[in-house]
C-alpha positions as a printed Julia matrix, in Angstrom:
445×3 Matrix{Float64}:
  76.4    99.25   89.74
  73.56   97.68   91.71
  74.3    97.91   95.43
  72.61   94.49   95.86
  74.5    91.52   94.44
  74.35   87.75   94.72
  77.25   85.75   96.15
  77.31   82.03   96.89
  75.77   82.32  100.4
  72.98   84.74   99.33
  72.1    88.35   98.49
  74.28   91.2    99.78
  73.44   94.88  100.02
  76.29   97.36  100.32
  76.56  101.05  101.13
  76.73  103.34   98.07
  79.35  106.09   98.21
  80.68  108.65   95.74
  81.86  106.52   92.81
  82.06  103.22   94.7
  80.16  100.87   97.0
  81.49   99.4   100.24
  80.29   96.06  101.59
  81.09   95.85  105.29
  81.2    92.83  107.57
  80.58   89.96  105.14
  80.85   86.59  106.96
  83.33   84.27  105.26
  83.21   81.52  107.89
  81.06   80.38  110.79
  81.65   82.14  114.12
  84.59   80.28  115.75
  82.86   79.95  119.12
  81.93   77.08  121.43
  83.1    73.81  119.93
  84.62   75.72  116.99
  87.03   77.62  119.24
  90.55   76.49  118.25
  89.37   74.68  115.16
  89.89   75.39  111.47
  87.34   77.84  110.02
  84.12   76.28  108.75
  82.25   77.5   105.67
  79.71   80.21  106.48
  76.04   79.26  106.47
  73.94   80.65  103.6
  71.38   83.27  104.56
  67.85   84.06  103.43
  66.69   87.49  102.39
  69.19   90.33  101.89
  72.27   90.57  104.11
  72.81   94.23  105.02
  76.58   94.72  104.72
  76.41   98.18  106.26
  78.7    98.14  109.31
  82.24   97.04  110.01
  82.59   93.87  112.06
  83.82   93.27  115.57
  87.47   92.39  115.85
  88.98   89.46  117.68
  89.84   89.79  121.36
  93.04   91.75  121.88
  94.67   94.46  123.95
  94.05   97.68  122.04
  96.79  100.34  122.36
  96.15  102.77  125.21
  97.36  106.39  125.49
  99.28  105.68  128.7
 100.98  102.45  127.58
 104.8   102.87  127.7
 105.35  101.17  124.33
 102.03  101.46  122.48
 101.04  105.08  123.24
 102.59  106.17  119.93
 100.3   103.83  118.01
  97.29  104.91  120.04
  97.92  108.52  119.07
  98.6   107.61  115.44
  95.94  105.05  114.57
  93.6   104.45  117.53
  92.71  107.97  118.67
  89.24  108.17  117.07
  86.54  106.23  118.97
  84.42  106.13  115.8
  86.94  103.68  114.36
  87.31  101.44  117.44
  85.26   98.24  116.99
  83.73   95.93  119.57
  85.74   92.86  120.59
  84.3    89.42  119.98
  85.22   85.84  119.16
  82.66   86.15  116.37
  85.1    87.97  114.1
  85.5    86.11  110.78
  84.3    88.8   108.39
  85.71   90.8   105.47
  85.06   94.17  103.84
  85.04   94.99  100.12
  85.29   98.4    98.39
  84.08   98.2    94.77
  84.37  100.88   92.05
  81.36  101.7    89.89
  81.37   99.36   86.9
  79.42   97.54   84.23
  78.83   93.81   83.98
  81.8    93.42   81.61
  84.3    94.99   84.02
  86.96   92.85   85.69
  88.9    94.83   88.27
  92.17   93.69   89.87
  91.74   92.79   93.54
  93.88   93.92   96.49
  93.64   91.52   99.47
  94.94   93.3   102.6
  96.12   91.56  105.79
  96.57   93.9   108.76
  99.55   93.85  111.1
  99.74   93.82  114.88
 102.29   91.19  115.88
  99.73   88.38  115.4
  98.22   89.75  118.63
  96.15   92.77  117.55
  94.95   95.02  114.78
  91.78   94.88  112.71
  90.32   95.29  109.23
  88.74   98.74  109.62
  91.54  100.71  111.26
  91.52  104.48  110.8
  94.25  104.37  108.15
  92.61  101.65  106.0
  90.1   102.62  103.32
  89.34  101.64   99.74
  88.23  104.96   98.24
  91.61  105.85   96.73
  92.01  102.36   95.26
  88.51  102.44   93.79
  89.35  105.73   92.07
  92.25  103.88   90.42
  90.06  100.96   89.35
  91.09   98.43   92.01
  88.87   96.51   94.45
  90.14   96.52   98.04
  89.39   93.67  100.46
  90.33   93.84  104.15
  89.85   90.88  106.5
  89.53   89.94  110.14
  91.31   86.82  111.39
  91.88   85.21  114.78
  94.91   86.45  116.7
  96.94   85.77  119.85
  95.8    82.73  121.85
  92.61   82.42  119.78
  94.51   82.23  116.52
  97.69   80.34  117.35
  97.25   78.07  120.39
  98.85   74.66  119.77
  98.47   71.84  122.3
  98.42   68.0   122.33
  94.73   68.11  123.36
  93.96   69.96  120.14
  96.2    67.63  118.11
  94.24   64.63  119.41
  90.91   65.87  118.04
  92.34   66.89  114.66
  92.37   64.31  111.87
  95.82   65.51  110.8
  97.18   65.42  114.36
  98.07   69.13  114.31
  97.01   72.35  116.02
  97.6    76.1   115.94
  97.68   78.21  112.76
  93.96   79.04  113.03
  94.64   82.67  112.19
  96.44   81.66  108.99
  93.69   79.17  108.11
  91.24   82.07  108.54
  93.25   84.13  106.07
  93.28   81.25  103.6
  89.52   80.75  104.0
  88.95   84.47  103.37
  91.22   84.37  100.31
  89.32   81.38   98.91
  85.99   83.11   99.59
  87.19   86.15   97.65
  88.48   83.98   94.78
  85.13   82.21   94.58
  82.86   85.27   94.9
  84.74   88.36   93.72
  83.51   88.1    90.12
  80.05   89.04   91.41
  81.56   92.37   92.52
  83.22   92.96   89.15
  86.56   91.59   90.32
  89.02   89.36   88.48
  89.6    86.15   90.49
  92.76   85.53   88.48
  94.3    88.87   89.45
  94.41   88.96   93.26
  97.35   90.71   94.95
  97.93   89.59   98.54
  99.62   92.27  100.62
 100.21   93.26  104.23
 102.43   95.15  106.64
 104.38   93.9   109.67
 102.56   90.72  110.83
 100.42   91.17  107.71
 103.62   91.04  105.66
 104.69   87.91  107.53
 101.24   86.43  106.86
 101.63   87.26  103.18
 104.93   85.4   103.16
 103.21   82.38  104.72
 100.44   82.5   102.09
 102.93   82.55   99.21
 104.88   79.75  100.93
 101.9    77.47  101.58
 100.54   74.88   99.19
  97.03   75.54  100.54
  96.64   78.81   98.6
  97.27   77.1    95.26
  97.47   79.52   92.35
  95.17   82.14   93.89
  97.77   84.83   94.7
  98.75   86.46   91.4
 101.1    88.99   93.03
 102.36   89.88   96.5
 103.51   93.0    98.35
 105.59   92.62  101.52
 105.75   95.72  103.73
 108.15   95.78  106.71
 108.43   92.13  107.65
 110.0    89.85  105.04
 112.08   86.96  106.46
 114.91   85.49  104.4
 118.25   85.2   106.17
 117.04   86.64  109.5
 114.22   85.45  111.71
 111.79   88.34  111.58
 109.06   85.74  111.27
 109.7    83.16  113.95
 108.04   80.02  112.58
 108.62   77.34  115.2
 107.98   73.66  114.81
 104.61   72.34  115.96
 106.35   70.74  118.94
 107.92   74.06  119.95
 104.58   75.85  119.7
 102.91   73.07  121.71
 105.29   73.82  124.58
 104.0    77.39  124.59
 100.48   75.99  124.57
 101.26   73.77  127.54
 102.52   76.85  129.4
  99.22   78.59  128.62
  97.23   75.64  129.97
  99.29   75.77  133.17
  98.63   79.51  133.43
  94.93   78.86  132.85
  94.74   76.14  135.51
  92.57   73.78  133.44
  92.88   70.01  133.19
  91.15   69.07  129.91
  89.95   70.41  126.57
  86.38   70.85  127.8
  87.52   73.18  130.58
  89.74   75.01  128.1
  86.8    75.69  125.77
  84.59   76.67  128.69
  86.91   79.54  129.66
  85.43   83.0   129.31
  87.25   85.72  127.36
  88.09   87.37  130.68
  89.66   84.15  131.96
  91.6    83.72  128.71
  92.85   87.3   128.98
  94.05   86.75  132.56
  95.81   83.51  131.6
  97.35   85.27  128.58
  98.79   87.97  130.82
 100.38   85.29  133.01
 101.74   83.55  129.9
 103.25   86.8   128.61
 104.98   87.4   131.94
 106.38   83.87  131.92
 107.67   83.92  128.34
 109.08   87.45  128.81
 111.04   86.26  131.84
 112.46   83.51  129.61
 113.7    86.1   127.1
 111.12   85.18  124.45
 109.38   87.75  122.27
 106.19   87.11  120.31
 105.5    83.38  120.71
 101.92   82.94  119.45
 102.77   82.7   115.76
 102.38   80.41  112.73
 104.05   77.02  113.19
 105.49   74.44  110.8
 102.75   71.83  111.08
 103.34   69.93  107.82
 100.0    71.18  106.5
  99.83   74.98  106.39
 103.62   75.08  106.23
 105.7    72.1   105.15
 108.91   73.94  106.09
 110.1    77.1   107.78
 109.46   80.16  105.56
 113.19   80.94  105.42
 113.95   77.42  104.19
 111.22   77.74  101.6
 112.81   81.03  100.43
 116.29   79.51  100.45
 115.13   76.62   98.24
 113.08   78.93   96.0
 109.87   77.04   96.73
 107.64   80.09   97.18
 105.09   80.96   94.5
 106.61   82.25   91.27
 104.75   85.56   91.1
 105.7    89.26   90.81
 106.57   90.77   94.19
 107.19   94.14   95.81
 108.96   94.47   99.14
 110.39   97.27  101.23
 110.62   99.11  104.52
 110.82  102.44  106.31
 113.82  103.93  108.12
 112.96  103.28  111.79
 111.82   99.74  111.11
 112.12   96.28  112.63
 115.79   95.4   113.03
 117.14   98.9   112.32
 119.96   99.91  114.67
 120.07  103.26  116.5
 123.07  104.25  114.37
 121.18  103.45  111.15
 118.15  105.41  112.34
 120.28  108.43  113.32
 122.04  108.28  109.96
 118.63  107.96  108.25
 119.68  104.76  106.49
 117.62  101.69  105.73
 118.37   98.8   108.06
 118.14   95.04  108.2
 114.74   94.81  106.52
 116.2    96.44  103.42
 118.88   93.74  103.34
 116.15   91.12  103.69
 114.24   92.74  100.81
 117.37   92.59   98.68
 117.82   88.91   99.51
 114.22   88.2    98.52
 114.51   90.02   95.2
 117.82   88.4    94.3
 116.12   85.03   94.8
 113.32   86.3    92.57
 115.93   87.06   89.92
 117.3    83.52   90.18
 113.79   82.15   89.72
 113.03   84.37   86.75
 110.29   86.42   88.37
 110.19   90.21   88.85
 111.02   91.65   92.27
 110.69   95.35   93.11
 112.03   97.19   96.17
 110.8   100.41   97.75
 112.18  102.5   100.59
 110.1   105.03  102.57
 112.44  107.48  104.36
 109.83  110.24  104.41
 109.58  111.91  107.83
 105.99  112.68  108.74
 105.13  116.25  109.81
 103.87  117.12  113.27
 106.47  115.57  115.58
 109.94  114.03  115.63
 108.94  110.38  115.08
 110.51  110.44  111.63
 109.9   107.5   109.29
 108.55  105.01  111.84
 107.23  101.44  111.52
 103.75  101.72  109.89
 104.24  105.35  108.79
 103.75  104.52  105.1
 100.21  103.2   105.65
  98.62  106.66  105.53
 100.29  107.26  102.17
  99.8   103.99  100.31
  96.12  103.89  101.3
  95.56  107.56  100.47
  93.97  108.34  103.86
  96.0   111.41  104.88
  92.81  113.41  105.52
  92.03  111.16  108.47
  95.43  111.71  110.06
  95.94  114.19  112.93
  99.16  115.45  111.38
  99.48  118.8   109.52
  99.89  117.18  106.12
 101.21  119.44  103.35
 100.64  119.51   99.61
 103.92  117.6    99.28
 102.55  114.85  101.54
  99.41  114.55   99.45
 101.49  114.46   96.27
 103.64  111.68   97.74
 100.54  109.74   98.73
  99.1   110.05   95.23
 102.36  108.72   93.82
 102.36  105.73   96.16
  98.7   104.86   95.57
  99.41  104.98   91.84
 102.43  102.71   92.15
 100.66  100.19   94.37
  97.54  100.02   92.21
  99.51   99.86   88.96
 101.39   96.89   90.36
  98.07   95.28   91.2
  96.86   95.89   87.67
  99.91   94.96   85.63
 102.65   93.63   87.89
 104.72   96.77   87.18
 104.59   99.48   89.89
 105.6   102.51   87.8
 103.81  105.76   88.61
 104.3   107.12   85.08
 105.99  106.37   81.77
 108.6   109.03   82.53
 109.61  107.55   85.91
 110.0   103.81   85.49
 110.41  101.48   88.49
 112.96   98.86   87.51
 113.23   95.4    88.99
 115.98   94.82   91.55
 118.78   92.69   90.09
 122.45   92.11   90.84
 123.4    94.11   87.77
 120.85   96.9    88.4
 120.13   97.18   92.15
 117.26   99.66   91.78
 115.36  100.87   94.87
 112.43  103.27   94.48
 112.55  105.87   97.25
 109.46  107.72   98.46
 110.67  110.93  100.09
C-alpha cells in the first residue's frame, strides 16, 4: 500500500513497517485548550501539504503510576517501566493511531477501535502493551485513541451548563470518544477499512466507555460489535453513572478547592493549579467515602438513562458482544481469589449475555485465569492485555512457549470475532454463545 493517503482533512503519511503501516498521532478534533477547555470536541482543521503521522501523541494530563506508589507500583512495573513508551502530558491530546495491514484498493478490513482503561483518570493510546502488529497479521486494522480524562474530561458545573445550548456539562471524555469513532467511520475506507464493520472494545474504564457507547444514541449504527473486558455493569454499579446534578455537586467541590469565582478564572487556571485543586478534591471526596467521582453522567444527551437501566430494559445496541474477566478482578473477594474462581464481574458478564439471549443477539463469555510467570501476582486486573494484543515480547516477564501459544490463541479469537462476529480460534474448538440452556465460558489458561 502507499504510505501516503488522503483523508477528509488532507494528506497523511504513515510509517512503513514489516507487512503493515502505522499512522501515529492523527488529529481527530481541535486542541481542547483555551476557550475549548471543558467544551465538546470541535472538528479538526484541515491541513495543507502532507501531515507526517510518525510519532505517538501526547496524552492528557494525569498522574502516571510511580514505582514507589503504594497502590500503583504494580502497574508501573508492569506497563510503565520503559521511558521510551512514556509520552508527554498536554491538554492538546485529541489524536488517534491506526495500524493498517498491506492491502490492495479492493480490500476492506474489519476495524478494531480500542479505548484504554485507567479509571477515567489516566492511561493513554500508546501504552507499552498496545500494538497493532499482531492484528495486522490477522487482517484487522487497529485504532487506539486519546481522550480527555479526570477533571479535563468529566467536570460538570452550573457555569458550564449556562454556556451550553443543551444546558448540560461533563462527559467531554465520552464526547471525545464519539468524535474519534465518527472520524474513523468517515475516513477508515481510505486506509482499506470497512466502516460498516467496526468493533468497539476496551478494558476497565475502556470497557465502561464501550458500554456507554453501545448505550448512547449518539453513536448511531456505527458499532457493529463490542468487546467488554473487566468492567461491564448490569446489576452492580461497577460503572457509577450519576445524574448531571450529582456530578455538578462534585464540580462545585472542585471549584471550591480551586478557589475561583467565575468561569473565566476557571479556564485561566494552569495545569499545575488544576493538579493542585484536583489533589484537594480527591482528599475531600475520599474523606466522604467516595471512590472515582469524575465519570460519565446521565445528562439526557450522551446518556438518556443510567447504563444499568438501559441494560435492564434491553435498550443497548443489538450487536454481537464478547465480555469477560480475569481472576483477581474488580469486585472479586479474597476468598474467590484464593480459590482461583471468577468473581462478581463474571456474574455481571452472565447477566449481560442472558439479556443478549432475550434480545436475540449473540453473547460470548471468556475467562482468563492464567497466572503470569515471573512473580506471584497471578491473574490480575489487566493481565490479559499482553496476550490479546500479542505483545508478550515487550513484557519483562519470562514468557514461555505456552504463554506465546496462549497469546496466539487469544489474538485469533479476538480478531475472528472482529471479522465475523464469532470468536472461535479454529473449526475444531468452537466458542459457543452463552445461553441459559448452554452456559458456555471459554477459558484461557
